[in-house]
C-alpha positions in Angstrom: 83.3 -89.5 171.0 80.6 -89.8 168.3 81.1 -86.2 167.2 84.9 -86.7 167.0 84.4 -89.9 165.1 82.1 -88.2 162.6 84.4 -85.2 162.2 87.5 -87.4 161.7 85.7 -90.1 159.7 86.8 -93.0 161.8 86.1 -94.8 165.0 88.7 -95.3 167.8 90.5 -98.7 167.6 88.8 -99.7 170.9 85.4 -99.6 169.1 86.4 -101.7 166.1 86.3 -105.0 167.8 83.4 -107.5 167.7 82.7 -110.9 169.2 81.7 -113.2 166.3 79.3 -116.1 167.0 78.5 -118.6 164.3 74.7 -119.4 164.2 73.1 -122.2 162.3 71.1 -120.8 159.4 68.2 -123.3 159.8 67.7 -125.8 162.6 67.4 -128.7 160.2 70.7 -128.1 158.5 73.8 -130.2 159.1 75.6 -128.7 162.1 78.9 -130.3 161.0 79.0 -128.3 157.7 80.5 -124.9 158.1 78.6 -123.4 155.1 75.4 -123.9 157.1 76.4 -121.2 159.6 76.2 -117.4 159.4 78.4 -115.1 161.4 76.7 -112.8 163.9 78.9 -110.0 165.4 78.4 -108.5 168.8 79.9 -105.0 168.5 80.7 -102.3 171.1 77.8 -100.1 172.1 79.5 -96.9 170.9 80.0 -98.3 167.4 76.3 -99.2 167.2 75.3 -95.7 168.3 77.7 -94.2 165.8 76.3 -96.4 163.0 72.7 -95.4 163.9 73.6 -91.7 163.8 75.4 -92.1 160.5 72.5 -93.9 159.0 70.0 -91.2 160.2 72.2 -88.4 158.8 72.7 -90.2 155.4 69.0 -91.1 155.0 68.0 -87.6 156.0 70.4 -86.1 153.4 69.2 -88.5 150.7 65.6 -87.7 151.4 66.1 -83.9 151.5 68.0 -84.0 148.1 65.4 -86.4 146.6 68.0 -89.0 145.9 66.0 -92.0 147.0 63.7 -93.6 144.4 60.1 -92.7 145.2 59.0 -96.3 145.5 62.0 -97.6 147.6 60.8 -99.2 150.8 64.2 -100.2 152.3 65.8 -97.7 154.8 62.7 -95.5 154.9 60.5 -94.6 157.8 56.9 -95.9 157.5 57.9 -98.2 154.6 58.3 -101.9 155.0 58.0 -105.2 153.2 54.3 -104.8 153.6 54.2 -101.4 151.8 56.4 -102.9 149.0 54.0 -105.9 148.7 51.0 -103.6 148.7 52.6 -101.6 145.8 53.2 -104.8 143.8 49.7 -106.0 144.4 48.3 -102.6 143.4 50.3 -102.7 140.2 49.1 -106.3 139.4 45.4 -105.4 140.1 45.7 -102.3 138.0 47.2 -104.2 135.1 44.4 -106.8 135.5 41.8 -104.1 135.4 43.3 -102.7 132.2 43.6 -106.3 130.8 47.3 -106.0 130.5 49.6 -109.0 130.7 51.4 -109.2 134.0 54.7 -111.0 134.6 56.1 -111.3 138.1 59.7 -112.6 138.4 60.8 -113.8 141.8 64.3 -114.8 142.9 65.0 -116.8 146.1 68.5 -116.3 147.4 68.3 -118.4 150.5 70.9 -121.1 151.0 69.8 -124.6 150.2 71.1 -127.7 152.0 72.7 -130.3 149.8 71.7 -133.1 152.3 
């Protein structure tokens, strides 16, 4: 089924259904406000397997063709938020050693409660 899906570029209709469950983003948020929920989908096993195979094939192709930025941590084996953080810290320490000015801009995209 997976090989056929990859060859045809689509999943069978039976594998396109999911059970959606709304989960409260943070336990202290107002449970009566719908914007405080995020949808979590429970998909069919075969669609999860197909997704994993597609991701592996895509990432493998991108790596072989050197299409991923060298310092990208997302979607790479042996890279994580820790490796990204270590790289940022290394850059900051290097700049400090050279007595360069360092500016770090941070953006928090988490939802804030209005209550």
